[in-house]
C-alpha positions as CSV (number, residue, x, y, z in Angstrom):
1,M,98.0,138.3,59.8
2,A,99.9,135.6,61.7
3,C,103.4,135.9,63.1
4,S,105.9,133.0,63.3
5,D,105.4,132.0,66.9
6,G,101.7,132.9,67.5
7,I,98.3,133.3,65.9
8,K,96.5,136.6,65.5
9,V,92.8,136.3,66.4
10,V,90.2,139.0,65.7
11,A,87.5,139.0,68.3
12,E,84.3,141.0,68.4
13,Q,84.0,142.6,71.8
14,N,81.7,145.5,72.7
15,C,81.1,146.1,69.0
16,T,84.8,146.8,68.4
17,A,87.4,144.8,66.7
18,E,90.2,143.6,69.1
19,E,93.3,141.6,68.2
20,V,94.5,138.8,70.5
21,V,97.8,137.2,69.9
22,I,98.3,133.6,71.3
23,D,101.8,132.5,72.0
24,I,101.7,128.8,71.0
25,D,105.1,127.9,72.3
26,E,104.4,129.3,75.7
27,S,101.0,127.5,75.9
28,V,102.6,124.2,74.9
29,A,105.4,124.6,77.5
30,A,102.9,125.4,80.2
31,M,100.7,122.4,79.5
32,R,103.7,120.1,79.2
33,S,104.8,121.2,82.6
34,R,101.4,120.5,84.1
35,L,101.3,117.1,82.4
36,E,104.7,116.2,84.0
37,Q,103.5,117.3,87.4
38,N,100.4,115.2,87.0
39,R,102.5,112.1,86.0
40,R,104.6,112.5,89.1
41,G,101.6,113.1,91.4
42,V,99.1,110.5,90.2
43,P,99.8,106.8,90.3
44,T,99.8,105.2,86.8
45,T,98.2,101.9,85.9
46,K,101.7,100.3,86.1
47,N,102.4,101.3,89.7
48,R,98.9,101.6,91.1
49,R,99.1,97.9,92.1
50,S,101.9,98.7,94.6
51,V,99.6,101.2,96.5
52,C,98.4,99.6,99.7
53,I,98.1,102.5,102.2
54,Y,95.3,104.9,101.4
55,K,93.5,107.9,102.8
56,V,90.1,106.9,104.3
57,P,87.1,107.7,102.0
58,P,85.2,110.8,103.0
59,G,82.0,108.9,103.7
60,L,83.6,107.1,106.6
61,T,85.6,109.9,108.1
62,G,82.6,111.6,109.7
63,I,81.2,108.5,111.4
64,S,83.9,108.3,114.0
65,P,86.8,110.7,113.5
66,K,88.6,109.2,116.5
67,S,88.7,105.9,114.7
68,I,90.4,107.4,111.7
69,Q,92.9,110.0,113.0
70,P,95.8,108.9,115.2
71,E,95.3,109.8,118.8
72,I,98.8,109.9,120.2
73,V,101.3,108.5,117.7
74,S,101.9,109.2,114.0
75,I,103.1,106.3,111.8
76,G,104.1,106.9,108.2
77,P,103.9,110.2,106.3
78,Y,100.2,111.1,106.3
79,H,100.1,112.6,109.8
80,R,103.8,113.2,110.4
81,G,104.5,116.6,111.9
82,K,101.1,117.3,113.4
83,K,101.3,119.4,116.5
84,E,98.9,117.3,118.6
85,L,101.1,114.2,117.9
86,S,104.5,115.8,118.5
87,E,104.6,115.0,122.2
88,F,105.1,111.3,121.5
89,E,108.0,111.7,119.1
90,S,110.5,111.8,122.0
91,Y,109.3,108.3,123.0
92,K,110.1,107.0,119.6
93,W,113.7,108.1,120.0
94,W,113.8,106.4,123.4
95,F,112.6,103.1,121.8
96,L,115.1,103.5,119.0
97,D,117.9,104.0,121.5
98,G,116.9,101.0,123.4
99,L,116.8,98.8,120.3
100,L,120.3,99.9,119.2
101,W,121.6,99.2,122.7
102,Q,120.1,95.7,122.9
103,T,121.0,94.6,119.3
104,K,124.5,96.0,119.4
105,R,123.9,97.1,115.7
106,D,125.0,100.4,114.3
107,L,122.4,102.9,113.3
108,K,124.1,102.9,109.9
109,D,122.9,99.4,109.3
110,Y,119.2,100.4,109.7
111,I,119.6,103.6,107.6
112,G,121.4,101.8,104.8
113,A,118.7,99.1,104.6
114,M,115.9,101.7,104.6
115,S,117.6,103.8,102.0
116,R,117.5,100.9,99.6
117,L,113.7,100.5,100.3
118,E,112.9,104.2,100.2
119,E,111.5,104.3,96.6
120,S,109.4,101.1,96.9
121,T,108.1,102.3,100.3
122,R,107.1,105.7,98.9
123,S,105.1,104.0,96.1
124,C,102.9,102.2,98.7
125,Y,101.1,105.5,99.6
126,S,98.2,106.7,97.5
127,D,99.0,110.4,98.1
128,H,102.2,112.0,96.7
129,Q,104.6,112.8,99.6
130,E,106.7,115.9,99.8
131,L,109.2,114.6,102.3
132,S,112.8,114.5,101.1
133,V,114.7,111.2,100.8
134,S,116.6,111.7,104.1
135,E,113.4,112.7,106.0
136,F,111.5,109.8,104.5
137,V,114.3,107.3,105.5
138,E,114.4,108.8,109.0
139,M,110.7,108.3,109.3
140,M,111.0,104.6,108.2
141,V,113.7,103.9,110.8
142,L,112.2,105.8,113.7
143,D,108.6,104.6,113.2
144,G,109.6,101.0,112.3
145,C,111.9,100.5,115.2
146,F,109.4,102.0,117.6
147,I,106.8,99.4,116.5
148,I,109.2,96.5,116.8
149,E,110.3,97.5,120.3
150,L,106.7,98.1,121.4
151,F,105.7,94.6,120.2
152,R,108.8,93.0,121.8
153,Y,108.1,94.7,125.2
154,V,104.4,94.1,125.4
155,C,104.5,90.5,124.2
156,E,107.5,89.5,126.3
157,S,106.3,91.3,129.4
158,S,102.9,89.5,129.2
159,G,104.5,86.2,130.3
160,D,104.3,85.3,133.9
161,D,108.0,84.5,134.2
162,H,109.1,87.7,132.5
163,V,111.2,90.0,134.7
164,V,111.5,93.6,133.5
165,D,115.1,94.7,133.4
166,E,115.9,97.8,135.5
167,N,117.3,99.5,132.4
168,D,113.9,98.9,130.7
169,R,112.1,100.2,133.7
170,D,114.0,103.5,133.9
171,G,112.1,106.0,131.7
172,N,110.0,103.4,129.9
173,P,106.8,105.2,128.9
174,I,104.8,102.0,128.8
175,L,105.7,101.2,132.4
176,A,105.1,104.8,133.5
177,M,101.8,105.1,131.6
178,P,100.3,101.7,131.0
179,W,97.0,103.3,129.8
180,L,98.9,104.2,126.6
181,I,98.9,100.6,125.3
182,P,95.2,100.4,124.3
183,I,95.4,103.7,122.5
184,L,98.6,102.6,120.7
185,M,96.9,99.4,119.6
186,R,94.1,101.5,118.1
187,D,96.5,103.9,116.4
188,L,98.6,101.1,114.8
189,L,95.4,99.6,113.2
190,K,94.4,102.8,111.4
191,L,94.6,102.7,107.6
192,E,96.3,106.2,107.3
193,N,98.8,105.3,110.0
194,Q,100.7,102.4,108.5
195,L,104.2,101.4,107.3
196,P,104.5,98.7,104.6
197,F,105.0,95.3,106.3
198,F,108.2,94.6,104.3
199,V,109.8,97.6,106.0
200,L,109.0,96.3,109.4
201,E,110.2,92.8,108.4
202,R,113.6,94.1,107.2
203,L,114.1,96.2,110.4
204,Y,113.0,93.2,112.5
205,D,115.5,90.9,110.6
206,I,118.4,93.3,111.3
207,S,117.4,93.7,115.0
208,S,117.0,89.9,115.4
209,D,120.5,88.8,114.2
210,H,121.7,88.2,117.7
211,R,118.5,86.5,118.9
212,K,117.8,82.8,118.5
213,G,114.4,81.2,118.3
214,G,112.3,84.3,118.4
215,D,108.8,84.5,117.1
216,P,108.3,85.8,113.5
217,L,107.2,89.4,113.3
218,S,103.7,88.5,112.0
219,L,103.1,86.3,115.0
220,L,104.4,88.9,117.4
221,A,102.1,91.5,115.8
222,V,99.0,89.3,116.1
223,K,99.8,88.5,119.7
224,F,100.1,92.2,120.4
225,F,96.7,93.1,119.0
226,S,95.1,89.9,120.5
227,N,95.4,91.6,123.9
228,S,92.4,93.7,122.9
229,L,90.6,91.3,120.5
230,P,91.8,87.7,121.3
231,R,92.6,85.3,118.4
232,P,92.4,81.5,118.9
233,P,95.6,79.5,119.0
234,E,95.1,78.0,115.5
235,V,94.9,81.5,114.0
236,L,98.0,82.5,115.8
237,K,99.8,79.5,114.4
238,N,98.5,80.3,110.8
239,S,99.6,83.9,111.1
240,R,103.2,82.8,110.6
241,M,102.4,82.1,106.9
242,M,100.3,85.2,106.2
243,E,101.5,87.6,103.6
244,A,100.3,91.1,104.6
245,E,100.7,94.6,103.2
246,H,100.8,96.2,106.6
247,L,99.6,95.7,110.2
248,L,96.0,96.4,109.5
249,D,96.0,94.0,106.6
250,L,97.6,91.4,108.7
251,F,95.0,91.5,111.5
252,H,92.3,91.8,108.9
253,L,93.5,88.5,107.4
254,T,93.2,86.7,110.7
255,F,89.4,87.2,110.7
256,L,88.6,85.8,107.2
257,P,86.1,83.0,107.9
258,L,87.2,81.0,104.8
259,Q,90.8,81.1,105.7
260,G,92.5,78.1,104.0
261,T,89.5,77.0,101.9
262,S,89.7,76.6,98.2
263,N,88.4,79.0,95.6
264,D,85.8,76.3,94.5
265,Q,84.2,76.4,97.9
266,Y,83.9,80.2,97.7
267,S,82.6,80.1,94.2
268,S,79.9,77.6,95.2
269,Q,78.5,80.2,97.6
270,K,78.1,82.7,94.7
271,L,75.5,80.4,93.2
272,C,73.1,81.4,96.0
273,H,71.3,84.5,94.8
274,P,69.0,86.3,97.2
275,S,67.0,89.2,96.0
276,F,68.1,92.8,96.2
277,K,65.8,93.2,99.2
278,S,67.7,93.1,102.5
279,I,66.7,90.9,105.4
280,Q,64.5,92.2,108.3
281,C,65.6,93.5,111.6
282,T,66.1,91.3,114.7
283,T,62.7,92.0,116.4
284,E,60.8,91.1,113.2
285,L,62.8,87.9,112.6
286,R,62.3,86.9,116.2
287,S,58.5,87.4,115.9
288,S,58.6,85.1,112.9
289,G,60.1,82.3,114.8
290,I,63.8,82.7,114.2
291,K,66.0,82.2,117.3
292,F,69.3,83.9,117.9
293,K,72.2,82.1,119.4
294,A,75.8,83.1,120.3
295,R,78.2,81.0,118.2
296,K,81.0,80.8,120.8
297,A,83.1,78.1,119.0
298,A,83.8,80.4,115.9
299,D,87.3,81.6,115.1
300,S,86.0,84.9,113.7
301,F,83.0,87.1,114.4
302,L,82.4,87.0,110.6
303,E,81.3,83.4,110.7
304,I,77.5,83.7,110.7
305,N,75.4,80.7,110.1
306,F,71.6,80.1,109.7
307,Q,70.2,76.6,110.1
308,N,67.0,75.1,111.5
309,W,65.5,78.5,112.2
310,V,68.5,79.4,114.3
311,L,70.8,82.3,113.4
312,D,74.2,81.6,114.9
313,I,76.2,84.8,115.3
314,P,79.6,84.9,117.1
315,P,79.7,87.3,120.1
316,L,81.3,90.7,119.7
317,T,82.0,93.4,122.1
318,I,81.5,96.9,120.6
319,N,84.1,99.2,122.2
320,D,86.6,101.7,121.0
321,F,89.0,99.0,119.7
322,T,86.5,97.0,117.7
323,T,84.9,100.2,116.3
324,T,88.3,101.4,115.1
325,F,89.3,98.0,113.7
326,I,86.0,97.5,111.8
327,I,85.8,101.0,110.4
328,N,89.4,100.8,109.1
329,C,88.9,97.3,107.7
330,L,85.9,98.7,105.9
331,A,87.9,101.5,104.5
332,L,90.7,99.1,103.4
333,E,88.2,97.0,101.5
334,Q,86.7,100.0,99.8
335,C,90.1,101.3,98.7
336,S,91.7,98.1,97.6
337,Q,90.2,95.8,95.0
338,Y,92.4,92.9,96.1
339,T,91.3,92.7,99.7
340,G,87.8,91.3,99.3
341,T,84.5,92.4,100.9
342,W,84.4,90.3,104.1
343,F,83.9,93.1,106.6
344,S,81.7,95.1,104.2
345,T,79.3,92.0,104.0
346,Y,79.3,91.6,107.7
347,I,78.4,95.3,108.2
348,I,75.5,95.0,105.7
349,F,74.2,91.9,107.5
350,M,74.4,93.4,111.0
351,S,73.1,96.8,109.9
352,C,69.9,95.0,108.7
353,L,69.6,93.3,112.0
354,L,70.3,96.3,114.2
355,T,68.0,99.1,113.2
356,S,66.9,100.2,116.7
357,T,67.8,100.0,120.4
358,R,65.2,97.3,120.7
359,D,67.2,95.2,118.2
360,V,70.4,95.8,120.1
361,K,68.7,94.8,123.4
362,V,67.6,91.5,121.9
363,L,71.1,90.5,120.7
364,C,72.6,91.7,124.0
365,S,70.2,89.5,125.9
366,D,71.2,86.5,123.7
367,G,74.9,87.2,124.4
368,I,75.7,88.2,120.8
369,I,76.4,91.9,121.3
370,S,78.0,93.6,124.4
371,T,78.8,97.2,124.6
372,G,81.8,99.0,126.2
373,F,81.7,101.8,128.7
374,S,81.7,104.5,126.1
375,L,78.8,103.1,124.1
376,N,75.1,102.5,124.8
377,D,72.4,100.7,122.8
378,Q,71.5,103.7,120.8
379,S,75.1,104.4,119.9
380,V,75.6,100.8,118.6
381,A,72.4,101.0,116.5
382,E,73.5,104.4,115.1
383,L,77.0,103.1,114.4
384,F,75.8,100.1,112.3
385,R,73.2,102.3,110.5
386,K,75.8,104.8,109.4
387,L,78.3,102.1,108.4
388,G,75.7,100.3,106.4
389,E,74.8,103.5,104.5
390,N,78.4,103.8,103.4
391,V,78.7,100.3,102.0
392,G,77.8,99.7,98.4
393,L,77.7,95.9,98.0
394,E,75.8,93.4,95.9
395,I,74.5,90.9,98.5
396,R,73.9,88.3,95.8
397,D,77.7,88.1,95.3
398,C,79.2,87.9,98.8
399,Y,80.3,85.3,101.4
400,L,76.9,85.6,103.3
401,S,74.7,85.3,100.2
402,E,73.4,81.9,101.3
403,Q,72.5,83.3,104.7
404,F,70.7,86.3,103.1
405,R,68.8,84.0,100.8
406,D,67.8,81.4,103.5
407,V,66.7,84.0,106.1
408,E,64.7,85.9,103.4
409,S,63.1,82.6,102.2
410,Y,62.1,81.6,105.7
411,Y,60.6,85.0,106.5
412,S,58.5,84.8,103.3
413,S,57.2,81.3,104.2
414,H,53.6,80.6,105.3
415,W,54.9,79.3,108.7
416,A,56.8,82.5,109.4
417,T,53.7,84.5,108.4
418,L,51.6,82.4,110.8
419,M,54.1,82.8,113.6
420,R,54.3,86.6,113.4
421,T,50.5,87.0,112.8
422,Y,49.2,84.8,115.6
423,F,52.0,83.9,118.0
424,S,54.3,87.0,118.1
425,R,52.4,88.7,121.0
426,P,50.8,87.2,124.1
427,W,47.3,88.5,123.4
428,S,47.5,87.1,119.9
429,F,48.4,83.7,121.3
430,I,45.6,83.9,123.9
431,S,43.1,84.8,121.2
432,V,44.1,81.9,119.0
433,F,44.1,79.5,121.9
434,S,40.7,80.7,123.0
435,A,39.4,80.2,119.5
436,F,40.9,76.7,119.4
437,I,39.3,75.8,122.8
438,L,35.9,77.2,121.6
439,L,36.2,75.2,118.4
440,V,37.0,72.0,120.4
441,L,34.0,72.6,122.7
442,V,31.6,73.2,119.8
443,G,32.9,70.1,118.0
444,A,32.5,68.1,121.2
445,Q,28.9,69.4,121.7
446,T,28.1,68.5,118.0
447,A,29.5,65.0,118.4
448,M,27.6,64.4,121.6
449,A,24.4,65.6,119.9
450,I,24.9,63.3,117.0
451,M,25.6,60.4,119.3
452,S,22.5,61.1,121.3
453,Y,20.4,61.2,118.2
454,Y,21.6,57.8,117.0
455,K,21.2,56.4,120.5
456,N,17.5,57.5,120.7
């Protein structure tokens, strides 16, 4: 028998009949509540395109945790409130106070502008945030103004003719602790530690009302990070026109080797289809006759070229900054389908070349790789190996597909086989040379015997 708001079910349990009454209305209400929570917490297809700041994939977090987690400063909501980062919060208020004093703008102007951007800013994060509206707006103002003032101070103070004002000198943490700057540079390029770039631009516009002829924020940002990884003047000039989602995306854009080329040029590279097999390591390629050369004229370390048996690779110093930058660019490309696979392709290529300390030593001796104080040859080889294992990429459809194909084709050629078989080691060369001399002597002896026969 069924009641009006439920269903009576007879179940056989332990050989006895048991009646279970299911309340349909209660179940429907509970499931509708869960559905509503899910709609609020998970980005829909409509708003997923606005997401640009992600949590780093688990496969990359264990490679170098220091490259993922902020070391001293939290930017954005993901790491806000962490105890180990709380000490630097007071410095953010110091920078905000300095910005308000210099711009002569009221704090209300900044809060009002950020309040209008709160909803669109919140939608840029992949994880649902529990911060209230007022807390979120405070975070936007405090973190954004800190970044702007940091850029302004570091970039302006780097000029030879810049004189630090005594008001800036008093209590300025950058002057008191200059060793903070490299750490801050790393923290501001971490994927989980970002603010949307439109937030920074709006705050910069408000703070720049009284300033005439200042650099655009994008140029100021690239100059700031160029202190650790220099960018050529042409790239600095082009950065004015770059449309970035956040600071990591901006600096990522400055390294794209096909910057400014047409889609047709990129599409033509996709016609080059190497096999699924990856290329050999540095020592094996060198024994096959391939030479390695540092391509110092390149604008980006991604611009690898192979021509006339020479592999031109731009030099790169592997230190804490470049490790942080490369890992976070790799995470950005894995999370966003609109970013491309430039760094992922580079990692695959270099992980093929660097499989042992011997490979690292070869590229170091050729001026292509140099290591920082915190890394040795083994650490570099291990880093690229782990990164390569976490990249799923079709090498037949990437910007280095032509290089993969040509290196593989050369390695499989008869000449390369001859080189690594008979000329890769000194004793092999001596054996071949001795055999050649013996053959020449035998030939000469035979010729002399024939000539003597005809003469007689």
